[in-house]
A tleap script that builds the chain and sets N, CA, C and O, in Angstrom:
source leaprc.protein.ff14SB
mol = sequence {
  NMET ARG PHE VAL VAL ASP LEU GLU TYR ARG
  ALA GLU GLY VAL ARG GLY GLN VAL THR ARG
  GLU ASP CYS ASP ARG PRO VAL PRO PHE HIE
  GLY TRP LEU ASP LEU LEU ARG VAL LEU GLU
  GLY PRO TYR SER ARG GLY ASN PRO TRP ASP
  ILE CPRO
}
set mol.1.N position { 0.847 -1.171 0.000 }
set mol.1.CA position { 0.000 0.000 0.000 }
set mol.1.C position { 0.892 1.233 0.000 }
set mol.1.O position { 1.933 1.259 0.656 }
set mol.2.N position { 0.481 2.237 -0.729 }
set mol.2.CA position { 1.231 3.499 -0.791 }
set mol.2.C position { 0.483 4.594 -0.041 }
set mol.2.O position { -0.745 4.600 0.053 }
set mol.3.N position { 1.288 5.529 0.494 }
set mol.3.CA position { 0.751 6.665 1.223 }
set mol.3.C position { 1.386 7.936 0.683 }
set mol.3.O position { 2.549 7.945 0.279 }
set mol.4.N position { 0.609 8.998 0.683 }
set mol.4.CA position { 1.147 10.329 0.423 }
set mol.4.C position { 1.076 11.058 1.758 }
set mol.4.O position { -0.004 11.243 2.319 }
set mol.5.N position { 2.248 11.473 2.264 }
set mol.5.CA position { 2.320 12.140 3.558 }
set mol.5.C position { 2.672 13.599 3.334 }
set mol.5.O position { 3.740 13.921 2.814 }
set mol.6.N position { 1.763 14.473 3.732 }
set mol.6.CA position { 1.991 15.915 3.681 }
set mol.6.C position { 2.414 16.313 5.092 }
set mol.6.O position { 1.579 16.407 5.992 }
set mol.7.N position { 3.702 16.544 5.279 }
set mol.7.CA position { 4.283 16.745 6.595 }
set mol.7.C position { 4.726 18.191 6.763 }
set mol.7.O position { 5.408 18.752 5.905 }
set mol.8.N position { 4.332 18.779 7.874 }
set mol.8.CA position { 4.746 20.139 8.209 }
set mol.8.C position { 5.494 20.088 9.534 }
set mol.8.O position { 4.917 19.741 10.564 }
set mol.9.N position { 6.781 20.434 9.508 }
set mol.9.CA position { 7.611 20.390 10.702 }
set mol.9.C position { 7.678 21.772 11.319 }
set mol.9.O position { 8.009 22.746 10.643 }
set mol.10.N position { 7.362 21.858 12.607 }
set mol.10.CA position { 7.390 23.125 13.336 }
set mol.10.C position { 8.158 22.948 14.637 }
set mol.10.O position { 8.493 21.827 15.020 }
set mol.11.N position { 8.430 24.035 15.301 }
set mol.11.CA position { 9.160 23.994 16.572 }
set mol.11.C position { 8.417 23.163 17.623 }
set mol.11.O position { 9.057 22.511 18.449 }
set mol.12.N position { 7.090 23.173 17.607 }
set mol.12.CA position { 6.298 22.426 18.587 }
set mol.12.C position { 6.009 20.989 18.155 }
set mol.12.O position { 5.321 20.262 18.872 }
set mol.13.N position { 6.513 20.574 17.014 }
set mol.13.CA position { 6.309 19.192 16.561 }
set mol.13.C position { 5.916 19.139 15.096 }
set mol.13.O position { 6.144 20.081 14.337 }
set mol.14.N position { 5.329 18.030 14.721 }
set mol.14.CA position { 4.906 17.854 13.335 }
set mol.14.C position { 3.389 17.743 13.258 }
set mol.14.O position { 2.713 17.395 14.226 }
set mol.15.N position { 2.886 18.051 12.076 }
set mol.15.CA position { 1.476 17.855 11.794 }
set mol.15.C position { 1.332 17.736 10.286 }
set mol.15.O position { 2.250 18.058 9.531 }
set mol.16.N position { 0.195 17.279 9.871 }
set mol.16.CA position { -0.031 17.131 8.442 }
set mol.16.C position { -1.195 16.209 8.169 }
set mol.16.O position { -2.126 16.095 8.966 }
set mol.17.N position { -1.123 15.541 7.006 }
set mol.17.CA position { -2.185 14.624 6.626 }
set mol.17.C position { -1.612 13.490 5.783 }
set mol.17.O position { -0.603 13.648 5.096 }
set mol.18.N position { -2.281 12.350 5.854 }
set mol.18.CA position { -1.875 11.152 5.128 }
set mol.18.C position { -3.029 10.748 4.221 }
set mol.18.O position { -4.176 10.660 4.658 }
set mol.19.N position { -2.711 10.504 2.955 }
set mol.19.CA position { -3.708 10.018 2.004 }
set mol.19.C position { -3.279 8.640 1.540 }
set mol.19.O position { -2.172 8.476 1.027 }
set mol.20.N position { -4.141 7.644 1.713 }
set mol.20.CA position { -3.858 6.289 1.243 }
set mol.20.C position { -4.209 6.182 -0.230 }
set mol.20.O position { -5.085 6.899 -0.713 }
set mol.21.N position { -3.535 5.293 -0.948 }
set mol.21.CA position { -3.775 5.169 -2.374 }
set mol.21.C position { -5.186 4.680 -2.689 }
set mol.21.O position { -5.691 4.940 -3.782 }
set mol.22.N position { -5.835 3.980 -1.762 }
set mol.22.CA position { -7.176 3.466 -2.004 }
set mol.22.C position { -8.275 4.380 -1.466 }
set mol.22.O position { -9.451 4.017 -1.496 }
set mol.23.N position { -7.899 5.568 -0.971 }
set mol.23.CA position { -8.864 6.496 -0.385 }
set mol.23.C position { -8.513 7.922 -0.797 }
set mol.23.O position { -7.344 8.309 -0.777 }
set mol.24.N position { -9.509 8.690 -1.166 }
set mol.24.CA position { -9.273 10.067 -1.600 }
set mol.24.C position { -9.295 11.071 -0.454 }
set mol.24.O position { -8.834 12.201 -0.614 }
set mol.25.N position { -9.827 10.669 0.705 }
set mol.25.CA position { -9.910 11.583 1.845 }
set mol.25.C position { -8.673 11.499 2.708 }
set mol.25.O position { -8.360 10.419 3.208 }
set mol.26.N position { -7.951 12.597 2.908 }
set mol.26.CA position { -6.768 12.570 3.774 }
set mol.26.C position { -7.156 12.468 5.253 }
set mol.26.O position { -8.221 12.927 5.664 }
set mol.27.N position { -6.275 11.863 6.033 }
set mol.27.CA position { -6.467 11.724 7.478 }
set mol.27.C position { -5.450 12.633 8.162 }
set mol.27.O position { -4.247 12.460 7.968 }
set mol.28.N position { -5.911 13.604 8.963 }
set mol.28.CA position { -4.970 14.510 9.628 }
set mol.28.C position { -4.270 13.832 10.808 }
set mol.28.O position { -4.802 12.893 11.401 }
set mol.29.N position { -3.076 14.316 11.141 }
set mol.29.CA position { -2.343 13.845 12.312 }
set mol.29.C position { -1.646 15.028 12.958 }
set mol.29.O position { -1.379 16.044 12.316 }
set mol.30.N position { -1.355 14.872 14.261 }
set mol.30.CA position { -0.654 15.891 15.043 }
set mol.30.C position { 0.361 15.191 15.927 }
set mol.30.O position { 0.001 14.661 16.978 }
set mol.31.N position { 1.611 15.180 15.524 }
set mol.31.CA position { 2.673 14.540 16.289 }
set mol.31.C position { 3.132 13.240 15.652 }
set mol.31.O position { 2.422 12.635 14.848 }
set mol.32.N position { 4.347 12.821 16.033 }
set mol.32.CA position { 4.938 11.617 15.449 }
set mol.32.C position { 4.150 10.365 15.797 }
set mol.32.O position { 3.938 9.510 14.938 }
set mol.33.N position { 3.715 10.246 17.044 }
set mol.33.CA position { 2.961 9.053 17.439 }
set mol.33.C position { 1.624 8.966 16.723 }
set mol.33.O position { 1.181 7.878 16.357 }
set mol.34.N position { 0.988 10.093 16.524 }
set mol.34.CA position { -0.273 10.113 15.798 }
set mol.34.C position { -0.055 9.715 14.334 }
set mol.34.O position { -0.888 9.023 13.749 }
set mol.35.N position { 1.061 10.151 13.744 }
set mol.35.CA position { 1.391 9.755 12.372 }
set mol.35.C position { 1.557 8.239 12.291 }
set mol.35.O position { 1.044 7.608 11.367 }
set mol.36.N position { 2.265 7.656 13.244 }
set mol.36.CA position { 2.426 6.198 13.251 }
set mol.36.C position { 1.090 5.490 13.388 }
set mol.36.O position { 0.866 4.464 12.745 }
set mol.37.N position { 0.200 6.020 14.213 }
set mol.37.CA position { -1.131 5.435 14.371 }
set mol.37.C position { -1.886 5.439 13.053 }
set mol.37.O position { -2.535 4.453 12.705 }
set mol.38.N position { -1.806 6.546 12.314 }
set mol.38.CA position { -2.494 6.661 11.030 }
set mol.38.C position { -1.912 5.676 10.012 }
set mol.38.O position { -2.655 5.080 9.232 }
set mol.39.N position { -0.591 5.503 10.017 }
set mol.39.CA position { 0.052 4.603 9.065 }
set mol.39.C position { -0.197 3.136 9.380 }
set mol.39.O position { -0.177 2.303 8.475 }
set mol.40.N position { -0.433 2.803 10.652 }
set mol.40.CA position { -0.675 1.415 11.037 }
set mol.40.C position { -1.964 0.868 10.454 }
set mol.40.O position { -2.028 -0.312 10.108 }
set mol.41.N position { -2.968 1.675 10.338 }
set mol.41.CA position { -4.250 1.197 9.828 }
set mol.41.C position { -5.097 0.603 10.932 }
set mol.41.O position { -4.679 0.551 12.088 }
set mol.42.N position { -6.289 0.153 10.572 }
set mol.42.CA position { -7.205 -0.380 11.586 }
set mol.42.C position { -6.756 -1.749 12.107 }
set mol.42.O position { -6.107 -2.519 11.399 }
set mol.43.N position { -7.114 -2.029 13.350 }
set mol.43.CA position { -6.833 -3.323 13.961 }
set mol.43.C position { -7.726 -4.376 13.310 }
set mol.43.O position { -8.936 -4.185 13.188 }
set mol.44.N position { -7.130 -5.472 12.899 }
set mol.44.CA position { -7.928 -6.552 12.322 }
set mol.44.C position { -7.703 -7.826 13.121 }
set mol.44.O position { -6.563 -8.236 13.344 }
set mol.45.N position { -8.783 -8.444 13.547 }
set mol.45.CA position { -8.696 -9.670 14.325 }
set mol.45.C position { -8.083 -10.773 13.489 }
set mol.45.O position { -8.400 -10.914 12.308 }
set mol.46.N position { -7.220 -11.542 14.088 }
set mol.46.CA position { -6.613 -12.645 13.384 }
set mol.46.C position { -5.295 -12.277 12.712 }
set mol.46.O position { -4.710 -13.099 12.007 }
set mol.47.N position { -4.833 -11.071 12.919 }
set mol.47.CA position { -3.552 -10.661 12.365 }
set mol.47.C position { -2.452 -11.489 13.029 }
set mol.47.O position { -2.390 -11.521 14.258 }
set mol.48.N position { -1.581 -12.161 12.268 }
set mol.48.CA position { -0.557 -13.010 12.873 }
set mol.48.C position { 0.454 -12.258 13.723 }
set mol.48.O position { 1.149 -12.884 14.523 }
set mol.49.N position { 0.565 -10.960 13.588 }
set mol.49.CA position { 1.526 -10.182 14.378 }
set mol.49.C position { 0.948 -9.774 15.730 }
set mol.49.O position { 1.679 -9.290 16.594 }
set mol.50.N position { -0.346 -9.965 15.922 }
set mol.50.CA position { -0.967 -9.611 17.195 }
set mol.50.C position { -0.616 -10.650 18.249 }
set mol.50.O position { -0.610 -11.851 17.976 }
set mol.51.N position { -0.327 -10.178 19.446 }
set mol.51.CA position { -0.023 -11.079 20.551 }
set mol.51.C position { -1.328 -11.400 21.267 }
set mol.51.O position { -2.055 -10.484 21.651 }
set mol.52.N position { -1.639 -12.674 21.454 }
set mol.52.CA position { -2.922 -13.039 22.105 }
set mol.52.C position { -2.968 -12.660 23.553 }
set mol.52.O position { -3.973 -12.902 24.222 }
savepdb mol mol.pdb
quit
């Protein structure tokens, strides 16, 4: 999957928006951790990387 990340770096941190290739609506983020959350995608049950 591809992402377009519009990143704005400021003294107080980063902010911007992420657009996925399969979606036309960008998702805003505020901070590095929020960006990682947006890039991770939704939780899906049965994912082999999930720890039971």
